C-alpha positions in Angstrom: 9.9 7.6 21.7 7.2 5.3 20.7 3.9 5.8 20.7 3.8 2.2 21.5 5.4 3.2 25.1 2.9 4.7 25.9 -0.2 2.3 25.1 -0.9 2.8 21.5 -2.8 0.2 19.8 -1.5 -0.6 16.0 -4.1 -2.5 15.0 -6.9 0.5 15.7 -9.1 -1.7 18.1 -8.7 0.4 20.9 -9.1 4.4 20.8 -5.4 5.8 20.7 -5.5 9.4 21.1 -4.4 9.6 24.9 -1.6 7.4 24.3 -0.5 8.9 21.2 -1.1 12.4 23.0 0.9 11.5 26.1 4.0 9.6 23.7 4.2 13.6 22.1 4.0 15.7 25.7 7.0 13.6 26.5 8.4 14.0 23.5 8.3 17.5 24.0 9.6 17.7 27.2 12.5 15.6 26.7 13.3 16.9 23.3 12.8 13.5 21.7 11.4 12.3 18.4 8.1 11.2 18.6 7.7 7.7 16.7 4.6 6.3 15.2 5.5 2.0 14.0 3.9 0.4 11.1 -0.1 0.3 12.2 -3.3 1.6 11.6 -4.1 3.7 14.9 -7.6 5.1 15.9 -7.5 8.8 17.2 -10.9 10.3 17.7 -9.8 14.1 18.4 -7.0 16.5 18.1 -3.4 15.8 18.6 -1.6 19.1 19.9 1.7 19.5 19.0 4.4 22.0 19.8 8.2 21.4 20.0 8.2 17.9 19.0 8.9 15.7 16.3 6.3 13.4 15.1 7.5 10.8 12.4 6.2 7.5 11.4 7.3 4.8 9.4 5.7 6.0 6.2 2.4 7.4 4.5 1.5 3.5 3.8 2.4 2.2 7.1 1.7 4.4 10.1 -1.8 5.3 9.5 -3.9 7.6 12.2 -7.6 7.5 11.1 -11.1 7.9 12.8 -13.6 10.3 13.3 -11.8 13.9 14.7 -8.5 13.0 13.4 -6.4 15.6 13.0 -3.2 16.8 14.2 -2.6 20.7 16.0 -0.2 23.5 17.1 -1.8 26.0 19.2 -3.8 28.7 18.1 -1.7 32.2 17.5 -0.7 34.9 18.6 1.4 31.7 20.7 1.9 29.2 17.6 3.6 26.2 18.3 7.2 26.2 16.9 9.7 24.3 16.4 7.2 20.9 15.0 8.3 18.4 12.8 5.5 15.8 11.3 6.2 13.3 8.7 6.2 9.4 7.2 2.7 9.1 8.2 -1.2 9.4 6.9 -3.9 11.0 8.3 -7.2 9.3 7.4 -10.7 11.0 8.6 -13.9 9.9 8.7 -15.7 12.9 6.5 -18.0 12.7 4.0 -19.9 16.2 4.1 -19.3 19.7 4.7 -20.1 21.1 8.0 -18.2 24.0 8.8 -18.6 24.4 12.2 -16.9 21.2 12.7 -12.9 21.4 12.9 -11.9 18.0 11.1 -9.0 19.5 9.6 -6.4 17.1 8.8 -3.3 19.5 10.2 -4.4 22.8 11.9 -3.6 25.7 14.0 -0.3 27.2 14.0 3.2 26.0 13.2 6.2 28.5 13.4 9.3 27.3 12.2 8.1 24.0 11.2 7.7 21.6 8.7 5.6 19.2 7.5 6.9 16.4 5.1 5.9 13.5 3.6 2.5 12.9 4.7 -0.6 11.6 3.0 -4.1 13.8 4.4 -7.7 12.1 3.3 -10.9 12.3 3.5 -11.3 15.6 6.4 -12.5 18.3 6.4 -9.8 20.6 4.7 -6.6 19.2 4.2 -4.1 21.6 6.3 -5.9 24.8 7.6 -2.9 27.2 8.3 -4.5 30.5 11.3 -1.7 33.0 11.4 -0.2 35.7 11.9 3.2 33.3 12.5 5.9 32.4 9.9 8.4 30.2 8.9 6.0 26.9 8.2 7.7 24.5 5.3 5.3 22.0 3.4 6.5 19.3 1.4 6.1 16.1 -0.2 2.5 15.9 0.8 -0.5 14.4 -0.2 -3.8 15.3 0.2 -6.9 14.0 -1.5 -10.5 13.8 -1.4 -11.6 16.5 1.4 -15.0 18.6 1.6 -13.1 21.9 1.7 -9.3 23.2 1.1 -6.5 21.3 0.5 -4.4 23.9 2.3 -5.3 27.5 3.3 -2.9 29.6 4.7 -5.4 32.2 7.1 -4.2 35.7 8.5 -0.7 36.5 7.7 1.7 33.8 7.4 4.8 34.9 5.9 8.3 33.1 4.6 6.4 30.0 4.2 6.2 27.2 1.5 4.6 24.7 -0.4 6.2 22.5 -2.4 6.3 19.2 -4.3 2.4 18.3 -2.9 0.3 16.9 -4.7 -3.3 17.4 -4.0 -6.4 16.0 -5.5 -10.4 16.4 -5.6 -11.0 19.1 -2.7 -14.5 20.6 -2.3 -13.1 23.8 -2.5 -10.1 25.8 -3.1 -7.1 23.6 -3.6 -4.5 26.0 -1.7 -5.9 29.4 -1.3 -3.8 32.1 0.9 -5.5 34.6 2.6 -3.5 37.8 3.9 -5.5 39.2 6.2 
């Protein structure tokens, strides 16, 4: 399912948050992948994912950007499952750390899920996962210019991994693991 079919604006002039969320919801309900064609999409709030594949044309071509942009799973004790994020970029507009704001590139809980070939830049934390949950595989991700952690596994996340991932210029830890 293409996000364009739901009214997303690849030129970034109109806010595409609702259109992309509607495509994600439809993809989840129909067990179909959701495709982000090349473009710069304005996203001003968290996109909530569960039981869905969200993929783009590549990190250089499919860009979700804006103040408040992020892709989030449901919070435990009922984390999102079977989520696959790949081949797009998330470019936020965060330039100062404010811990009360939730401007993460990817967040929440993603059990039995994958994140690959995603570029994340100018957000509070690149990927902040909140457990408990299990089975998240992160690979070939680029995280740059965050004001907090690059990747944080918080709260009993097990059987999960980070491989072949580039993390640079974080305001706090590159990778933090909090077992709780």
